[in-house]
DRENPA-3360 file (N, C-alpha, C; in nm, 2 decimals, always signed):
BEGIN
1 = XXXXXXXX = +1.22/+2.01/+0.25/+1.10/+2.01/+0.30/+1.05/+2.03/+0.42 ~ +0.95/+2.16/+0.44/+0.90/+2.18/+0.55/+0.81/+2.11/+0.60 ~ +0.74/+2.15/+0.70/+0.64/+2.06/+0.78/+0.52/+2.04/+0.68 ~ +0.48/+2.14/+0.62/+0.36/+2.12/+0.54/+0.37/+2.05/+0.45 ~ +0.48/+2.05/+0.38/+0.52/+1.94/+0.28/+0.51/+1.82/+0.31 ~ +0.58/+1.81/+0.44/+0.56/+1.64/+0.50/+0.46/+1.59/+0.53 ~ +0.37/+1.68/+0.60/+0.23/+1.64/+0.61/+0.16/+1.60/+0.51 ~ +0.17/+1.68/+0.41/+0.07/+1.66/+0.27/+0.13/+1.53/+0.23;
9 = XXXXXXXX = +0.27/+1.52/+0.23/+0.33/+1.43/+0.16/+0.29/+1.26/+0.27 ~ +0.31/+1.26/+0.39/+0.25/+1.16/+0.45/+0.09/+1.14/+0.46 ~ +0.01/+1.23/+0.39/-0.13/+1.20/+0.43/-0.18/+1.12/+0.30 ~ -0.08/+1.13/+0.23/-0.13/+1.05/+0.08/-0.05/+0.93/+0.09 ~ +0.03/+0.89/+0.19/+0.05/+0.75/+0.23/-0.04/+0.68/+0.28 ~ -0.08/+0.55/+0.24/-0.21/+0.47/+0.28/-0.16/+0.35/+0.29 ~ -0.14/+0.28/+0.40/-0.15/+0.11/+0.41/-0.25/+0.04/+0.41 ~ -0.27/-0.06/+0.36/-0.35/-0.15/+0.34/-0.31/-0.27/+0.40;
17 = XXXXXXXX = -0.39/-0.29/+0.51/-0.33/-0.40/+0.59/-0.46/-0.52/+0.61 ~ -0.43/-0.65/+0.66/-0.52/-0.74/+0.70/-0.43/-0.86/+0.71 ~ -0.51/-0.93/+0.78/-0.46/-1.09/+0.73/-0.43/-1.15/+0.62 ~ -0.38/-1.26/+0.58/-0.36/-1.31/+0.45/-0.49/-1.34/+0.38 ~ -0.52/-1.32/+0.26/-0.65/-1.37/+0.20/-0.74/-1.27/+0.22 ~ -0.74/-1.17/+0.30/-0.85/-1.07/+0.33/-0.86/-1.01/+0.19 ~ -0.81/-1.00/+0.09/-0.83/-0.89/-0.03/-0.76/-0.76/-0.05 ~ -0.62/-0.78/+0.02/-0.56/-0.67/+0.03/-0.52/-0.61/-0.12;
25 = XXXXXXXX = -0.44/-0.70/-0.20/-0.41/-0.69/-0.34/-0.50/-0.65/-0.44 ~ -0.65/-0.72/-0.43/-0.75/-0.65/-0.49/-0.80/-0.55/-0.47 ~ -0.81/-0.48/-0.34/-0.86/-0.38/-0.30/-0.74/-0.26/-0.37 ~ -0.62/-0.28/-0.36/-0.51/-0.22/-0.37/-0.53/-0.15/-0.54 ~ -0.54/-0.27/-0.60/-0.54/-0.28/-0.78/-0.70/-0.22/-0.81 ~ -0.80/-0.18/-0.73/-0.91/-0.12/-0.79/-0.89/+0.04/-0.72 ~ -0.80/+0.03/-0.62/-0.77/+0.19/-0.57/-0.71/+0.27/-0.68 ~ -0.60/+0.18/-0.69/-0.49/+0.25/-0.80/-0.60/+0.27/-0.94;
33 = XXXXXXXX = -0.68/+0.17/-0.99/-0.77/+0.24/-1.07/-0.82/+0.34/-1.11 ~ -0.90/+0.35/-0.98/-1.00/+0.46/-0.90/-0.95/+0.57/-0.92 ~ -0.80/+0.59/-0.85/-0.72/+0.70/-0.84/-0.70/+0.78/-0.99 ~ -0.63/+0.66/-1.06/-0.59/+0.68/-1.19/-0.71/+0.75/-1.27 ~ -0.81/+0.69/-1.25/-0.91/+0.75/-1.31/-0.95/+0.90/-1.27 ~ -0.93/+0.98/-1.14/-0.91/+1.12/-1.13/-0.81/+1.18/-1.17 ~ -0.73/+1.12/-1.20/-0.60/+1.22/-1.26/-0.52/+1.18/-1.17 ~ -0.48/+1.13/-1.08/-0.39/+1.09/-0.98/-0.28/+1.00/-1.01;
41 = XXXXXXXX = -0.17/+0.98/-1.00/-0.07/+0.93/-1.01/-0.03/+0.81/-0.88 ~ -0.04/+0.71/-0.89/-0.02/+0.59/-0.77/+0.08/+0.50/-0.78 ~ +0.15/+0.47/-0.68/+0.27/+0.38/-0.67/+0.21/+0.29/-0.57 ~ +0.27/+0.20/-0.59/+0.23/+0.04/-0.49/+0.37/+0.02/-0.43 ~ +0.36/+0.00/-0.29/+0.48/-0.09/-0.22/+0.42/-0.22/-0.16 ~ +0.50/-0.32/-0.17/+0.44/-0.46/-0.10/+0.53/-0.51/-0.02 ~ +0.49/-0.53/+0.09/+0.57/-0.61/+0.15/+0.56/-0.78/+0.13 ~ +0.71/-0.83/+0.12/+0.69/-0.96/+0.08/+0.76/-1.04/+0.22;
49 = XXXXXXXX = +0.67/-1.08/+0.30/+0.72/-1.12/+0.43/+0.80/-1.27/+0.41 ~ +0.82/-1.33/+0.30/+0.85/-1.46/+0.30/+0.99/-1.46/+0.24 ~ +1.06/-1.35/+0.18/+1.16/-1.32/+0.12/+1.22/-1.43/+0.04 ~ +1.10/-1.48/-0.08/+1.13/-1.53/-0.19/+1.11/-1.50/-0.33 ~ +1.08/-1.35/-0.31/+1.02/-1.33/-0.45/+1.14/-1.33/-0.57 ~ +1.12/-1.31/-0.68/+1.21/-1.29/-0.80/+1.16/-1.26/-0.89 ~ +1.23/-1.15/-0.94/+1.19/-1.04/-1.05/+1.28/-1.07/-1.18 ~ +1.41/-1.11/-1.16/+1.50/-1.14/-1.26/+1.51/-1.29/-1.29;
57 = XXXXXXXX = +1.46/-1.31/-1.37/+1.42/-1.48/-1.45/+1.53/-1.55/-1.50 ~ +1.56/-1.65/-1.46/+1.66/-1.72/-1.56/+1.59/-1.70/-1.72 ~ +1.73/-1.72/-1.77/+1.73/-1.69/-1.92/+1.69/-1.56/-1.98 ~ +1.68/-1.48/-1.89/+1.68/-1.31/-1.93/+1.80/-1.28/-1.94 ~ +1.83/-1.14/-1.96/+1.95/-1.10/-1.95/+1.95/-1.04/-1.80 ~ +1.87/-1.00/-1.75/+1.89/-0.95/-1.61/+1.93/-1.04/-1.51 ~ +1.84/-1.18/-1.54/+1.88/-1.31/-1.47/+2.02/-1.35/-1.49 ~ +2.10/-1.34/-1.61/+2.20/-1.39/-1.65/+2.29/-1.30/-1.53;
65 = XXXXXXXX = +2.28/-1.18/-1.55/+2.35/-1.06/-1.47/+2.36/-1.10/-1.34 ~ +2.26/-1.14/-1.26/+2.22/-1.16/-1.15/+2.30/-1.29/-1.09 ~ +2.32/-1.39/-1.18/+2.34/-1.53/-1.16/+2.48/-1.51/-1.17 ~ +2.54/-1.40/-1.27/+2.70/-1.39/-1.26/+2.77/-1.34/-1.16 ~ +2.66/-1.23/-1.05/+2.71/-1.20/-0.96/+2.70/-1.02/-0.91 ~ +2.61/-0.97/-1.02/+2.62/-0.86/-0.99/+2.52/-0.80/-0.87 ~ +2.56/-0.71/-0.80/+2.49/-0.68/-0.68/+2.36/-0.58/-0.72 ~ +2.36/-0.55/-0.85/+2.26/-0.47/-0.87/+2.23/-0.45/-1.02;
73 = XXXXXXXX = +2.09/-0.48/-1.08/+2.09/-0.46/-1.24/+1.97/-0.36/-1.25 ~ +2.00/-0.28/-1.37/+1.89/-0.20/-1.40/+1.84/-0.23/-1.53 ~ +1.71/-0.22/-1.58/+1.67/-0.23/-1.70/+1.61/-0.09/-1.74 ~ +1.60/-0.04/-1.86/+1.54/+0.10/-1.89/+1.51/+0.09/-2.03 ~ +1.39/+0.13/-2.02/+1.32/+0.17/-2.19/+1.27/+0.26/-2.21 ~ +1.23/+0.30/-2.31/+1.15/+0.44/-2.33/+1.02/+0.48/-2.24 ~ +0.98/+0.36/-2.17/+0.87/+0.40/-2.11/+0.84/+0.33/-1.97 ~ +0.95/+0.29/-1.93/+0.97/+0.22/-1.81/+1.11/+0.20/-1.76;
81 = XXXXXXXX = +1.13/+0.13/-1.63/+1.25/+0.13/-1.58/+1.24/-0.01/-1.45 ~ +1.31/-0.06/-1.45/+1.33/-0.17/-1.28/+1.45/-0.14/-1.27 ~ +1.48/-0.18/-1.13/+1.59/-0.19/-1.03/+1.62/-0.29/-0.98 ~ +1.66/-0.40/-0.98/+1.69/-0.49/-0.88/+1.83/-0.49/-0.79 ~ +1.81/-0.46/-0.69/+1.92/-0.45/-0.59/+1.94/-0.57/-0.48 ~ +2.05/-0.64/-0.48/+2.05/-0.75/-0.36/+2.11/-0.66/-0.26 ~ +1.97/-0.60/-0.19/+2.03/-0.55/-0.06/+1.87/-0.55/-0.01 ~ +1.88/-0.50/+0.10/+1.75/-0.47/+0.20/+1.73/-0.32/+0.17;
89 = XXXXXXXX = +1.58/-0.26/+0.21/+1.58/-0.12/+0.18/+1.45/-0.11/+0.28 ~ +1.45/+0.01/+0.34/+1.37/+0.05/+0.41/+1.22/+0.09/+0.35 ~ +1.14/+0.08/+0.43/+0.99/+0.14/+0.37/+0.99/+0.29/+0.33 ~ +1.06/+0.37/+0.43/+1.11/+0.49/+0.42/+1.20/+0.54/+0.29 ~ +1.29/+0.46/+0.25/+1.35/+0.42/+0.13/+1.30/+0.48/+0.04 ~ +1.19/+0.35/+0.02/+1.11/+0.33/-0.11/+1.02/+0.44/-0.12 ~ +0.97/+0.51/-0.03/+0.88/+0.59/+0.00/+0.95/+0.75/-0.08 ~ +1.05/+0.76/-0.03/+1.17/+0.89/-0.06/+1.15/+0.86/-0.23;
97 = XXXXXXXX = +1.16/+0.73/-0.29/+1.19/+0.72/-0.39/+1.07/+0.74/-0.48 ~ +0.96/+0.73/-0.43/+0.80/+0.75/-0.50/+0.78/+0.88/-0.43 ~ +0.85/+0.96/-0.43/+0.79/+1.09/-0.38/+0.72/+1.19/-0.47 ~ +0.74/+1.14/-0.60/+0.68/+1.21/-0.69/+0.54/+1.18/-0.73 ~ +0.47/+1.07/-0.66/+0.36/+1.01/-0.68/+0.27/+1.09/-0.63 ~ +0.13/+1.10/-0.65/+0.04/+1.17/-0.57/+0.00/+1.08/-0.45 ~ +0.00/+0.95/-0.48/-0.05/+0.84/-0.38/+0.08/+0.74/-0.39 ~ +0.07/+0.68/-0.25/+0.17/+0.57/-0.25/+0.07/+0.47/-0.15;
105 = XXXXXXXX = +0.01/+0.35/-0.21/-0.04/+0.27/-0.15/+0.06/+0.14/-0.07 ~ +0.07/+0.11/+0.02/+0.15/+0.00/+0.09/+0.06/-0.11/+0.13 ~ +0.11/-0.21/+0.08/+0.05/-0.34/+0.15/+0.12/-0.42/+0.24 ~ +0.09/-0.39/+0.33/+0.16/-0.49/+0.48/+0.24/-0.39/+0.57 ~ +0.34/-0.42/+0.60/+0.44/-0.32/+0.69/+0.33/-0.29/+0.84 ~ +0.25/-0.35/+0.87/+0.13/-0.33/+0.96/+0.19/-0.22/+1.09 ~ +0.32/-0.23/+1.12/+0.38/-0.13/+1.23/+0.42/+0.00/+1.17 ~ +0.44/+0.02/+1.06/+0.48/+0.18/+1.02/+0.37/+0.27/+1.02;
113 = XXXXXXXX = +0.41/+0.40/+1.05/+0.33/+0.50/+1.11/+0.25/+0.58/+1.02 ~ +0.18/+0.48/+0.92/+0.10/+0.58/+0.83/-0.05/+0.53/+0.85 ~ -0.13/+0.63/+0.81/-0.26/+0.60/+0.80/-0.30/+0.46/+0.73 ~ -0.37/+0.38/+0.81/-0.40/+0.23/+0.79/-0.57/+0.21/+0.70 ~ -0.59/+0.15/+0.63/-0.71/+0.11/+0.58/-0.70/-0.05/+0.61 ~ -0.79/-0.11/+0.73/-0.78/-0.24/+0.79/-0.91/-0.33/+0.68 ~ -0.84/-0.39/+0.63/-0.95/-0.51/+0.57/-0.97/-0.62/+0.66 ~ -1.09/-0.65/+0.68/-1.11/-0.77/+0.76/-1.24/-0.86/+0.70;
121 = XXXXXXXX = -1.25/-0.99/+0.76/-1.33/-1.11/+0.68/-1.37/-1.14/+0.79 ~ -1.34/-1.13/+0.91/-1.44/-1.18/+1.01/-1.41/-1.12/+1.16 ~ -1.46/-1.14/+1.25/-1.45/-1.08/+1.42/-1.28/-1.08/+1.44 ~ -1.26/-1.20/+1.42/-1.12/-1.22/+1.46/-1.01/-1.11/+1.41 ~ -1.03/-1.07/+1.31/-0.93/-0.94/+1.21/-0.95/-0.84/+1.31 ~ -1.06/-0.79/+1.39/-1.03/-0.68/+1.44/-0.94/-0.67/+1.54 ~ -0.85/-0.74/+1.59/-0.76/-0.74/+1.67/-0.66/-0.65/+1.61 ~ -0.64/-0.66/+1.47/-0.57/-0.54/+1.40/-0.59/-0.38/+1.45;
129 = XXXXXXXX = -0.72/-0.36/+1.50/-0.77/-0.21/+1.55/-0.66/-0.18/+1.67 ~ -0.58/-0.27/+1.73/-0.51/-0.21/+1.84/-0.38/-0.13/+1.77 ~ -0.34/-0.15/+1.63/-0.24/-0.09/+1.57/-0.27/+0.06/+1.57 ~ -0.20/+0.15/+1.57/-0.21/+0.29/+1.57/-0.24/+0.32/+1.42 ~ -0.30/+0.43/+1.40/-0.31/+0.51/+1.29/-0.44/+0.43/+1.19 ~ -0.53/+0.33/+1.26/-0.65/+0.25/+1.18/-0.73/+0.41/+1.15 ~ -0.74/+0.43/+1.04/-0.84/+0.53/+0.99/-0.98/+0.48/+0.92 ~ -0.98/+0.37/+0.86/-1.09/+0.32/+0.83/-1.10/+0.12/+0.83;
137 = XXXXXXXX = -1.21/+0.09/+0.87/-1.21/-0.04/+0.85/-1.32/-0.09/+0.73 ~ -1.27/-0.19/+0.62/-1.32/-0.21/+0.54/-1.34/-0.37/+0.56 ~ -1.47/-0.39/+0.53/-1.52/-0.53/+0.57/-1.56/-0.64/+0.39 ~ -1.55/-0.72/+0.44/-1.56/-0.79/+0.33/-1.74/-0.84/+0.34 ~ -1.77/-0.81/+0.44/-1.95/-0.81/+0.46/-1.97/-0.77/+0.59 ~ -2.03/-0.62/+0.55/-2.07/-0.56/+0.67/-2.16/-0.63/+0.78 ~ -2.25/-0.72/+0.71/-2.37/-0.75/+0.82/-2.32/-0.80/+0.92 ~ -2.19/-0.88/+0.94/-2.14/-0.91/+1.10/-2.10/-0.81/+1.13;
145 = XXXXXXXX = -2.05/-0.73/+1.07/-1.96/-0.62/+1.16/-2.03/-0.54/+1.25 ~ -2.02/-0.53/+1.38/-2.07/-0.46/+1.49/-2.01/-0.35/+1.50 ~ -2.06/-0.21/+1.43/-2.00/-0.09/+1.42/-1.98/-0.04/+1.57 ~ -2.02/-0.06/+1.66/-2.00/+0.00/+1.82/-1.86/-0.05/+1.89 ~ -1.80/-0.19/+1.79/-1.66/-0.24/+1.82/-1.57/-0.13/+1.77 ~ -1.59/-0.05/+1.68/-1.51/+0.04/+1.58/-1.47/+0.13/+1.69 ~ -1.37/+0.22/+1.64/-1.33/+0.34/+1.73/-1.44/+0.46/+1.68 ~ -1.47/+0.55/+1.76/-1.55/+0.65/+1.68/-1.48/+0.71/+1.55;
153 = XXXXXXXX = -1.35/+0.73/+1.57/-1.28/+0.79/+1.46/-1.27/+0.72/+1.33 ~ -1.31/+0.59/+1.32/-1.27/+0.52/+1.22/-1.41/+0.50/+1.13 ~ -1.37/+0.54/+0.99/-1.49/+0.52/+0.90/-1.49/+0.37/+0.86 ~ -1.63/+0.36/+0.81/-1.66/+0.20/+0.79/-1.70/+0.19/+0.64 ~ -1.64/+0.09/+0.59/-1.70/+0.11/+0.42/-1.70/-0.08/+0.38 ~ -1.80/-0.10/+0.30/-1.79/-0.23/+0.23/-1.70/-0.25/+0.17 ~ -1.58/-0.37/+0.13/-1.47/-0.37/+0.01/-1.51/-0.34/-0.13 ~ -1.66/-0.32/-0.14/-1.70/-0.25/-0.31/-1.72/-0.14/-0.30;
161 = XXXXXXXX = -1.67/-0.08/-0.20/-1.72/+0.07/-0.21/-1.60/+0.15/-0.24 ~ -1.55/+0.11/-0.35/-1.39/+0.19/-0.38/-1.41/+0.31/-0.41 ~ -1.52/+0.37/-0.50/-1.52/+0.50/-0.52/-1.51/+0.60/-0.34 ~ -1.60/+0.56/-0.27/-1.62/+0.56/-0.15/-1.52/+0.60/-0.07 ~ -1.42/+0.49/-0.07/-1.30/+0.46/+0.00/-1.21/+0.56/-0.09 ~ -1.19/+0.60/-0.21/-1.11/+0.68/-0.25/-1.15/+0.83/-0.23 ~ -1.27/+0.84/-0.22/-1.32/+1.00/-0.16/-1.29/+1.01/-0.03 ~ -1.27/+0.92/+0.07/-1.22/+0.92/+0.20/-1.08/+0.94/+0.22;
169 = XXXXXXX = -1.02/+0.88/+0.12/-0.85/+0.88/+0.14/-0.80/+1.08/+0.09 ~ -0.90/+1.12/-0.05/-0.88/+1.21/-0.08/-0.90/+1.35/+0.02 ~ -1.02/+1.32/+0.12/-1.08/+1.43/+0.19/-0.97/+1.41/+0.31 ~ -0.92/+1.32/+0.34/-0.82/+1.30/+0.44/-0.70/+1.36/+0.43 ~ -0.68/+1.38/+0.29/-0.53/+1.44/+0.24/-0.57/+1.59/+0.22 ~ -0.70/+1.63/+0.22/-0.68/+1.76/+0.19/-0.69/+1.86/+0.32 ~ -0.56/+1.97/+0.32/-0.55/+2.06/+0.42/-0.64/+2.16/+0.45;
% end
């Protein structure tokens, strides 16, 4: 992959960050829908900071294989597949796996080096502006947000302006 390809791929990776219950999952779901309506394919990577998610449930075949001690289980159908591995993977590993998608939306991983959409609910959330790569601030309510506190380079949106946020992401990815 040459440097132009690397830049193009990285410009289509967007992190959505914010504190708990800021609305990250809701915004990502709405952005995925918006991007899909425009003909783009989107993938999502979510960070689980609690390490207790479970995808291979008891009494399913995959759950039985996992309980038996399988280190990895794959379920494949004509329209989708899932791979469950009992090992850690880095964000970069998963991004490489998802390289065929037009956009990769990442929930969390605040310190990763990709462009970020920062969701804020209250003044204290602006502390996350110290993170590198914050490109846009998305507020639950723009009324309280003093735009003079934001870096000049950061765009600002209300969380319901999904079309405008998607336009911004697409503009940033165009060379």
